[in-house]
N, C-alpha and C positions, 0 to 999 in steps of 0.2 A: 288366456281365454277371452278376456275382455276386449283386447285389441282385435282378435279374430271376429268376435261378435259384431263390432262396429264396422269392420271391413266387409263382412258378408252382407252388411246392410246396403252397400253401394257397389257391389260387384256382381257380375253375371252368375248364373246358377253354376256354371262350370267352375268358375273360380271359387264359388262358395263351397263346393264340395272339396276342392283342393285345400282350401283354408281349414276346413274341418279336419282334414287328414293331417294338417300341420305341415304341408309341403309348399306353403305360400311364403316366398321370401320378400315380405313387405314390412 
């Protein structure tokens, strides 16, 4: 979850929602 939080800090809203869903492959 920590990684997702940091990612959502510098990604668009669209990617932010995907990251929250756990579908971001980063």
